[in-house]
N, C-alpha and C positions, 0 to 999 in steps of 0.2 A: 796466870796472869792474863788479863784481857787487855788489848790495846786497840785503838781506833786509828787507823791509817787513813789520812785525809790527803786526797789527790787535788792539788791545786792546779788552776789554770795558768799559773804564772810561766809555765814552760821551763825550758832548759837554760842552763847558764850560757850566755853567748860566748863563743860562736858555735857551740854543739847545737844539734838538730833542733833549732828553736823556730820550727814552722807551726803556727797556729793550727789547731785541728781542723778549723773551717776551711783551710787551704789544702788538705790533704785529699788525695784521690779517694774514690770510693772504696777501692780495694785495700788502701792504706788503714782507712778506718775499720774495715772488716778484719784486718789482720790483727790491729790492736785490740779490738773487742774479743777476737779468739783468744789472744794472748791471756787477756783478763779473765775469761772463762776457763782456759787450761790452768791458770794459776789458781783460781779458786777450786778447781776440781782436784789438783794436787793436794791442797791444803785440807779439802775435806776427807781424802784418804788418811792423812795423818792426823786428823781430828783437831787441826789447828784453825780451820775455817768456822767462823760463827755466822756472818752475814756480810753483804756487801750491796751497793747500788750506785749507779751512775747518776748524776744530776744534770739537770738542764741549766745553762747560765742565766736564765730569767729568774727574777726573784728580788726580794727587798727586805730590808731590816724592818721590823715591827716592834713598837713598844706601847705600853700602857701610857695613857695621858691624862688619867685622872677620872674620878666617878663621873659617869654620864657622857663622857667625851669619847669620840672615836679614836681607835688607836692611831698613832703616828706612824707614818711610813717613810722610809728613805731608800730610795733606788728606783728602777734598776740602775745598775752602774756600767758605764761604758769601760771603766778601767777594770780588766779582768783578773789582775794578778792577786786579788784578795777573795776571788770566789772560788768555791769548792767545787771540783769536777765530780767527785765520787768520794765514797768512803768505803771501807772494809773493817770489819771487826775480826781480830784473830785472837786465838786463846793459846799463848805460848808459855814455855817454861820461864823464860827471863828476858830482860831488856835486850841483850845481845841477839837473841833470836828474833825479836820484833824488828830490830835495825837490819838484821840480815834479810828478812822478807821484804822489808820497805825497800832496800836495795835492788832486790830482784824485780819487784813491781816497777820501780823507776826505770828499768831497762825495757820496758814494754815498747814495741816498735811503733815509729811514727812516719813521717815523711821519708820516701826512699826505703822503707823496711828497716831504717837504723834505729837503734835505741833513742828514746827522746830525753832521757836524763831528766825527767820531771821531778820537781821538788814534792816530796811527801812529808807530811807532818805525822809524827808518831806520839800519840798520847796515851798514857796508862788511864784506865778507868779509875775515877775517884774512889779513894779509900783502899786501893790495892797499892802496895809499895813495890815499885820495880826492883828486880834483883839484877844487879849488875855483876857479871863475872869477868874475872880478868886473866 
């Protein structure tokens, strides 16, 4: 089963380590990025990693506006809680494993080297039925 893990900019539940990344020290950003690389490398070894990428906060929503008309855009947005910081595709046995890995990824270090408790959205690929074990 393939799942998409979406890393949101919304941060941690207050009052847990909810310091926006743009206020982290350079070494804290480096430690966070290294955690992500190490996480992906570990999943590559188990065959569970498919792909991943960090995303810039800049961007916009775009939609078709009719024949011969330019696309309509909305954004960029000052409110970052709905933006995606990055994504990772994993290929795991079941929903429980996807949730387990998302929990580990949520523990990436942030300000002060402490886990950031960030929200991750876990979405199965369309057409694949999640297997939930109990």
